C-alpha positions in Angstrom: 25.3 171.3 -52.4 27.1 169.2 -54.6 27.0 165.6 -55.7 30.3 164.0 -56.0 29.8 160.3 -57.1 32.2 157.8 -56.0 34.1 155.0 -58.1 31.8 154.0 -61.1 28.9 156.0 -60.0 27.2 158.3 -62.2 24.6 161.3 -61.3 21.7 161.7 -64.0 18.9 163.8 -63.7 15.8 162.5 -65.6 14.4 164.0 -68.4 10.3 164.9 -68.5 8.2 162.6 -70.0 6.0 163.0 -72.9 2.8 164.5 -71.8 1.8 164.1 -75.5 1.4 161.0 -77.6 2.6 161.5 -81.3 -1.2 161.4 -82.2 -1.8 164.6 -80.0 -3.2 162.9 -77.3 -2.4 164.7 -73.8 -1.3 161.9 -71.2 -2.7 162.0 -67.5 0.4 161.9 -65.0 -1.1 158.0 -63.8 -0.8 156.7 -67.5 2.5 158.3 -68.2 5.6 155.9 -68.2 8.5 156.8 -66.0 10.9 158.3 -68.5 14.5 156.7 -69.1 16.5 159.5 -70.5 18.5 161.4 -68.4 21.2 163.9 -68.6 24.2 163.5 -66.8 25.0 165.9 -64.0 28.3 164.3 -62.7 30.4 161.4 -63.0 33.2 159.5 -60.5 36.4 158.7 -61.3 36.3 155.6 -62.4 39.4 152.9 -61.2 39.2 149.7 -59.6 35.9 148.5 -59.0 35.6 144.9 -58.1 38.9 143.8 -58.8 38.3 145.1 -62.6 39.8 148.4 -64.1 36.7 150.6 -64.8 37.0 153.2 -67.4 34.4 156.2 -67.4 32.2 156.2 -70.8 29.9 159.1 -70.0 30.4 162.7 -69.5 28.7 165.3 -67.9 26.3 167.1 -70.0 25.7 163.7 -71.9 22.0 162.1 -72.5 21.4 158.7 -71.5 19.1 155.6 -71.7 19.1 153.8 -68.2 17.2 150.8 -67.1 13.5 151.2 -66.1 14.0 150.7 -62.1 18.3 151.8 -61.8 19.5 153.3 -59.3 18.6 155.4 -56.0 16.6 158.4 -56.2 17.7 161.6 -54.1 16.5 165.0 -53.5 18.7 167.5 -53.0 17.7 171.1 -52.8 14.2 170.8 -54.3 16.1 168.8 -57.5 15.4 164.9 -57.6 18.2 162.9 -59.0 19.5 159.3 -59.5 22.7 157.9 -58.1 23.8 154.4 -60.3 26.3 152.8 -62.0 28.0 153.2 -65.0 26.5 149.8 -66.2 23.1 150.2 -65.5 23.4 153.2 -68.5 22.2 151.2 -71.9 23.3 153.6 -74.2 24.1 157.3 -75.3 21.5 159.5 -77.2 22.2 161.7 -79.7 
């Protein structure tokens, strides 16, 4: 099954959280923060949303930084994805 987002929506897959700190301390699952870096899996076509022309600035494969609690989490064929608006993406990570 494929997910094809509509309008200015983007489908992302969260990247794994760091399991160790820079100092080498191993973190338990409870103490890890929710990751905020994700990879773009699918991008909607953009177009007119709420009377404004929306140009999509991200592409499939981009790594992005998102708001901590942005989007809606969905599970498709044992994979977890998040669907959110392009405006919830804070920046591209290079």
